[in-house]
C-alpha positions in Angstrom: 26.9 22.2 19.6 30.1 21.5 17.6 30.1 18.8 14.9 33.1 17.1 16.7 31.1 17.1 20.0 28.0 15.7 18.2 30.3 12.8 16.7 31.7 12.0 20.2 28.2 11.6 21.4 27.4 9.3 18.8 30.6 7.5 19.3 29.3 6.5 22.9 26.3 4.8 21.3 27.2 1.6 19.4 25.4 -1.6 18.2 25.4 -4.4 20.8 26.6 -7.9 19.8 23.3 -9.7 20.6 23.1 -12.1 17.8 24.1 -15.7 18.7 25.5 -18.3 16.2 22.2 -20.0 15.8 20.9 -16.6 14.6 23.7 -16.0 12.2 23.7 -19.4 10.8 19.8 -19.1 10.0 20.3 -15.6 8.7 22.9 -16.8 6.3 20.4 -19.4 5.1 17.7 -17.0 4.9 19.9 -14.7 2.9 20.7 -17.5 0.4 16.9 -18.3 -0.1 15.1 -15.3 -1.3 12.0 -14.2 -2.9 13.8 -14.6 -6.2 14.0 -18.4 -5.9 10.3 -18.8 -4.7 8.7 -16.3 -7.3 11.4 -15.5 -9.8 12.4 -19.2 -10.6 9.2 -19.7 -12.7 10.2 -17.0 -15.2 13.8 -18.0 -15.3 12.9 -21.8 -16.0 10.8 -20.6 -19.0 13.9 -18.4 -20.4 16.5 -21.0 -19.7 14.8 -24.4 -19.1 17.0 -27.1 -17.2 20.2 -24.9 -17.8 18.9 -22.8 -14.9 20.8 -25.3 -12.5 24.2 -24.1 -14.2 23.1 -20.5 -13.9 22.5 -20.9 -10.2 25.8 -22.7 -9.7 28.0 -20.1 -11.5 26.3 -17.2 -9.5 26.7 -19.2 -6.4 30.2 -19.6 -7.0 30.8 -15.9 -7.6 28.9 -15.0 -4.5 30.6 -17.3 -2.4 33.9 -15.7 -3.5 32.5 -12.3 -2.7 31.6 -13.7 0.9 35.1 -15.1 1.5 36.6 -11.6 0.6 33.9 -9.9 2.8 34.7 -12.4 5.5 38.4 -11.7 5.4 38.0 -7.9 5.4 35.6 -7.9 8.5 38.0 -10.3 10.4 41.0 -8.3 9.6 40.0 -5.3 11.8 36.8 -5.9 14.2 36.4 -2.3 14.3 34.8 -2.8 10.8 31.2 -2.9 11.4 29.8 -2.6 7.8 30.9 -2.2 4.2 30.9 1.6 4.9 33.9 1.0 7.4 36.4 -0.8 5.1 35.4 1.2 2.0 36.1 4.4 3.7 39.3 3.2 5.4 40.7 1.2 2.4 39.6 3.3 -0.6 38.4 6.7 0.6 35.3 8.6 2.1 33.6 8.7 -1.5 33.6 4.8 -1.5 32.0 4.6 1.9 29.5 7.2 0.9 28.7 5.3 -2.4 28.5 2.0 -0.8 26.3 3.0 2.2 23.6 4.8 0.3 23.6 2.6 -2.7 23.2 -0.4 -0.3 20.5 1.4 1.5 18.6 1.8 -1.9 19.3 -1.8 -2.9 17.1 -3.1 0.0 14.4 -0.3 -0.6 14.3 -1.7 -4.3 14.1 -5.4 -3.0 11.6 -4.1 -0.5 9.4 -2.7 -3.5 9.8 -6.1 -5.2 8.7 -8.1 -2.2 5.6 -5.9 -1.9 4.8 -6.8 -5.7 5.5 -10.6 -4.6 3.1 -10.2 -1.6 0.4 -9.0 -3.9 0.9 -11.6 -6.2 0.8 -14.6 -3.7 -2.2 -13.2 -2.0 -4.1 -13.4 -5.1 -4.2 -17.1 -4.6 -6.5 -16.6 -1.8 -8.7 -14.2 -3.8 -9.4 -16.9 -6.4 -6.7 -15.8 -8.5 -8.2 -12.4 -9.1 -6.0 -9.4 -9.1 -6.3 -6.7 -6.4 -7.4 -3.1 -7.3 -4.7 -0.6 -7.2 -6.3 0.7 -4.0 -6.3 -2.8 -2.3 -2.9 -3.6 -3.5 -1.5 -0.3 -2.0 -3.3 -1.1 1.3 -1.8 -4.4 1.6 1.7 -3.1 1.0 1.1 -0.2 3.7 0.0 -3.0 6.2 3.1 -5.2 5.4 5.5 -2.2 5.7 4.0 -1.3 9.3 4.2 -4.7 10.4 7.7 -5.2 9.5 8.8 -1.7 10.9 7.0 -2.8 14.2 9.2 -5.9 14.5 12.4 -4.1 14.0 11.6 -1.5 16.4 11.9 -3.9 19.4 15.2 -5.4 19.8 17.9 -6.8 17.5 17.6 -10.2 19.3 13.8 -10.0 18.1 15.0 -9.7 14.7 17.4 -12.4 15.1 14.6 -14.9 16.3 12.3 -13.7 13.6 14.8 -14.4 11.0 15.6 -17.8 12.7 12.0 -19.0 12.5 11.3 -17.4 8.9 14.6 -19.2 7.7 13.4 -22.4 9.4 10.1 -22.3 7.6 11.9 -22.0 4.3 14.2 -24.8 5.0 11.5 -27.1 6.0 9.3 -26.2 3.0 12.1 -27.0 0.5 12.9 -30.2 2.4 9.3 -31.3 2.2 9.1 -30.1 -1.6 12.0 -32.4 -2.3 10.7 -35.4 -0.4 7.3 -35.1 -2.0 8.7 -34.6 -5.6 11.1 -37.7 -5.1 8.0 -39.7 -4.1 6.0 -38.4 -7.2 8.9 -39.4 -9.4 9.2 -43.1 -7.8 5.4 -43.6 -7.9 5.3 -42.3 -11.6 3.0 -39.4 -10.8 0.9 -38.1 -13.8 0.0 -34.4 -13.7 -3.3 -32.9 -15.2 -1.6 -32.4 -18.8 -0.8 -36.0 -18.8 3.1 -35.6 -18.2 4.5 -38.6 -16.0 7.0 -37.4 -13.3 10.4 -38.7 -14.2 13.9 -37.5 -13.7 14.3 -37.9 -17.6 11.9 -34.8 -17.9 15.2 -32.6 -16.9 16.8 -33.5 -20.4 14.0 -35.1 -22.7 12.4 -31.9 -23.7 15.0 -30.5 -26.1 17.9 -31.1 -23.7 19.6 -29.1 -21.1 19.9 -25.9 -23.2 16.4 -26.0 -25.1 16.2 -22.1 -25.6 19.9 -22.0 -26.7 22.7 -19.8 -25.4 20.2 -16.6 -25.6 17.9 -18.2 -23.2 20.6 -19.4 -20.9 22.1 -15.8 -20.8 18.6 -14.4 -20.5 18.1 -16.2 -17.2 20.9 -14.6 -15.4 18.9 -11.4 -14.3 16.3 -13.0 -12.2 18.5 -15.8 -11.0 21.2 -13.2 -9.7 18.4 -11.6 -7.8 17.6 -14.8 -6.1 21.0 -14.4 -4.2 20.7 -10.7 -2.9 20.9 -10.7 0.7 23.7 -13.3 0.8 25.9 -10.6 2.1 23.4 -10.0 5.2 26.1 -12.1 7.2 28.4 -9.1 6.7 25.9 -6.5 7.8 25.1 -8.4 10.9 28.9 -8.9 11.8 28.7 -5.8 14.2 26.0 -7.5 16.3 27.2 -11.1 16.3 28.9 -12.7 19.3 32.2 -14.3 18.6 32.4 -13.0 15.0 36.0 -14.8 14.5 34.4 -18.0 14.9 30.9 -17.7 13.7 31.6 -15.6 10.5 33.8 -18.2 8.8 31.2 -21.1 9.7 28.3 -19.0 8.0 30.3 -18.2 5.0 31.7 -21.6 4.3 28.2 -23.3 4.6 26.9 -21.3 1.6 28.1 -23.8 -1.3 26.2 -26.7 0.2 23.2 -24.6 0.9 23.0 -23.5 -2.8 23.4 -27.0 -3.9 20.5 -28.3 -1.7 18.0 -25.2 -1.7 18.6 -24.1 -5.3 19.9 -27.0 -7.7 18.3 -29.9 -6.0 15.0 -28.3 -5.3 14.7 -27.1 -9.0 15.8 -30.4 -10.5 12.9 -32.0 -8.6 10.6 -29.2 -9.7 11.6 -29.9 -13.4 11.3 -33.8 -12.9 7.7 -33.6 -11.7 6.7 -30.9 -14.2 8.6 -30.6 -17.6 10.2 -27.2 -18.0 8.0 -26.2 -20.7 4.8 -26.6 -18.7 5.6 -24.6 -15.9 3.7 -21.3 -15.7 6.2 -18.3 -15.4 3.7 -16.3 -13.5 3.3 -19.0 -10.8 5.7 -20.0 -8.2 7.0 -23.4 -9.2 7.0 -24.6 -5.7 3.3 -23.8 -5.4 2.7 -25.3 -8.8 4.4 -28.7 -7.9 1.7 -29.2 -5.2 -1.2 -27.8 -7.2 -0.4 -30.1 -10.1 -0.5 -32.9 -7.6 -4.0 -32.0 -6.7 -3.0 -31.4 -3.1 -5.1 -28.3 -2.4 -4.1 -28.0 1.3 -0.4 -28.3 0.4 -0.7 -25.7 -2.1 -2.3 -23.3 0.3 0.5 -24.1 3.0 3.2 -23.5 0.3 1.7 -20.2 -0.5 1.9 -19.2 3.2 5.4 -20.4 3.2 6.4 -18.4 0.2 4.6 -15.2 2.0 6.7 -15.9 5.0 9.6 -16.0 2.7 8.8 -12.6 1.3 8.2 -11.2 4.7 11.6 -12.7 5.8 13.3 -10.7 2.8 11.5 -7.4 3.9 12.5 -8.0 7.5 16.3 -8.4 6.5 15.9 -5.4 4.0 14.5 -3.0 6.9 17.2 -4.3 9.4 20.1 -3.9 7.0 19.2 -0.3 5.8 18.7 1.1 9.1 22.2 -0.2 10.0 23.5 1.3 7.0 22.0 4.9 7.8 23.5 4.4 11.3 26.9 3.8 9.9 26.7 6.6 7.4 25.4 9.1 10.1 28.4 8.0 12.2 30.6 9.1 9.4 28.7 12.4 8.8 27.5 11.2 5.6 23.8 11.1 6.5 21.7 13.4 8.9 23.0 12.9 12.5 19.6 12.0 13.8 20.0 8.7 12.0 23.0 7.9 14.3 21.0 7.8 17.4 20.0 4.5 18.9 16.7 3.8 20.9 16.6 2.4 24.5 16.5 -1.0 22.9 19.9 -0.3 20.9 18.0 -0.1 17.6 18.7 2.7 15.1 14.9 3.6 15.2 15.2 6.9 13.0 16.7 4.9 10.2 14.1 2.4 10.5 11.6 5.3 10.1 13.2 6.5 7.0 13.5 3.2 5.4 10.0 2.5 6.1 8.9 5.8 4.5 10.9 5.1 1.4 9.2 1.5 1.2 5.9 3.4 0.8 7.2 4.2 -2.7 6.5 0.5 -3.2 2.8 0.9 -2.1 2.8 3.8 -4.8 4.2 1.4 -7.4 1.3 -1.0 -6.7 -1.0 1.6 -7.7 0.7 3.0 -10.8 1.8 -0.5 -12.1 -0.8 -2.9 -10.9 0.8 -5.6 -13.1 2.6 -7.4 -10.2 5.0 -9.4 -12.3 6.2 -6.4 -14.4 6.6 -4.4 -11.0 8.5 -7.2 -9.6 10.8 -7.4 -12.9 11.4 -3.7 -12.8 12.3 -3.6 -9.0 14.3 -6.7 -9.2 16.5 -5.5 -12.3 17.2 -2.1 -10.7 18.1 -3.9 -7.3 20.3 -6.4 -9.0 22.4 -3.6 -10.7 22.8 -1.9 -7.5 23.8 -5.0 -5.6 26.4 -5.8 -8.3 27.7 -2.3 -7.7 28.1 -3.0 -3.8 29.7 -6.5 -4.7 32.1 -4.9 -7.1 33.0 -2.4 -4.4 33.8 -5.4 -1.9 36.2 -6.8 -4.4 37.8 -3.5 -5.1 38.2 -2.9 -1.1 39.6 -6.3 -0.9 42.5 -5.5 -3.4 43.3 -2.4 -1.7 43.4 -4.3 1.6 46.0 -6.6 0.0 48.1 -3.7 -1.3 47.8 -1.5 1.9 47.8 -4.2 4.7 49.8 -7.1 3.4 50.5 -8.0 7.0 46.9 -8.4 8.0 46.6 -10.7 5.0 49.5 -12.9 6.1 48.1 -13.2 9.6 44.5 -14.1 8.4 43.2 -17.6 9.0 40.4 -16.9 6.5 42.0 -16.1 3.4 40.0 -15.5 0.0 41.0 -18.5 -2.4 43.0 -17.0 -5.4 43.5 -13.5 -3.9 43.7 -10.6 -6.3 43.3 -12.9 -9.4 39.8 -14.0 -8.1 38.8 -10.4 -7.5 39.3 -9.6 -11.2 37.7 -12.7 -12.3 34.5 -12.0 -10.3 34.4 -8.2 -11.3 34.6 -9.2 -14.9 31.7 -11.9 -14.2 29.4 -9.0 -12.8 30.4 -6.6 -15.8 29.3 -9.4 -18.1 25.9 -9.9 -16.2 25.1 -6.1 -16.6 25.7 -6.5 -20.3 23.5 -9.5 -20.4 20.7 -7.3 -18.9 21.0 -4.8 -21.7 20.1 -7.5 -24.2 16.5 -8.0 -22.8 13.5 -5.5 -23.3 12.2 -5.6 -19.7 15.5 -5.7 -18.0 17.0 -3.0 -20.2 14.1 -0.7 -19.1 15.4 -0.5 -15.6 19.0 -0.5 -16.8 18.5 2.8 -18.4 17.0 4.5 -15.4 19.8 3.3 -13.0 22.2 6.1 -13.9 19.8 8.8 -12.3 20.8 7.2 -8.9 24.6 7.8 -9.6 23.9 11.4 -10.4 21.9 11.9 -7.3 25.1 10.5 -5.4 27.4 12.7 -7.1 25.4 15.7 -6.3 24.9 14.6 -2.8 28.6 14.0 -2.1 29.9 17.2 -3.6 27.1 19.3 -2.7 26.5 18.1 0.9 28.8 15.6 2.3 32.3 17.2 1.3 31.4 20.4 2.9 30.2 18.7 6.0 33.3 16.6 6.2 35.4 19.8 5.9 33.4 21.4 8.7 34.1 18.3 10.9 37.9 18.5 10.0 38.0 22.2 10.7 36.3 22.0 14.0 38.8 19.5 15.2 41.9 21.7 14.4 
């Protein structure tokens, strides 16, 4: 069968718009409340102190602008199904190839970090005793198989699962805020003798107790907390009425950041002074443990476990869609471009799940879950930053090549091209900050290996394949 005929066959298969506004709104919330908040914020607080709230606001502002650019791009042409489509159209085939495969690896590394987090949280139910490497690997494999099974059914089931996962996160954070305020109002005293008070936020050596060095060091894990916020873009191809629902989801991001990040962490640091928070324990779980509410601590552990499963669920979903898009452009094996009877790219799900098994191997070779988590999150953050920068570059190309579409847009990026350059400079600065810390620099050093693999793949496999497709159509 000729390659163009194969392409036509896959063109007849397309993703169905089965996600409702209810699903999209909660996916947007779920994407803005990730594993980095529940597990990583303890370490970030230990590095930056109360200035963590400024870190989250700065990063949140930058990511909101990325989402506005993404929203305008996707709505300018409803044939754009993902990052791959507009990057290929506006920059070139190499850009689509780079973005698609890099975003795939982004979520694979997030999945590996999530597996480390799952093992870390389950230690709570094992009397705090670390699992053996074999036990950790088995737990990881079970989690991968469970998530793969969920995604194989229908996209609507994915939407429902994400809806309820996100709902659990929202309820948990709202309850935490309410309990925390009650503890402050009643002057609760924890086991170490600290009295809950809003003054704890600034009375322990000020808002920047670790200086500018600590403030900058907090950016790596803090920015990882936001990965997944762009999930709204990857679900656009399967969302009903995107012109109405996508702007709603994007514009609600700032208020969610203020409530779920800033307010929640201010409450945590009011109840327990920042210098008494254990960086290896989720501060959300710690708050209830400090209060001596054993049952609540167990429930919160289950909540953060559901948050990790939500992150993995989203990751497997988005990687399979990226592989589907790459296959449609002949940038990946054509088998990945086939849909199952349930309109799900099943082969992409299988490949992503196999890749996630590397996470199970990581549990075996790096049994220290916090170190494994830091390595995986740093690499993931670097890759996500590359994708976010490519979105901004695509937007600048769109403004240059399609000015008439920008004029017609009802969902414009505030500040336009100037905003793009500002956001890109911010991300470059963030990568520089990562080079200053020993543990994050470790992952930064190995990241170029991925780009070398991409270059070899593009010139060795993709370009010859693209030439064969073009020649077959002549």
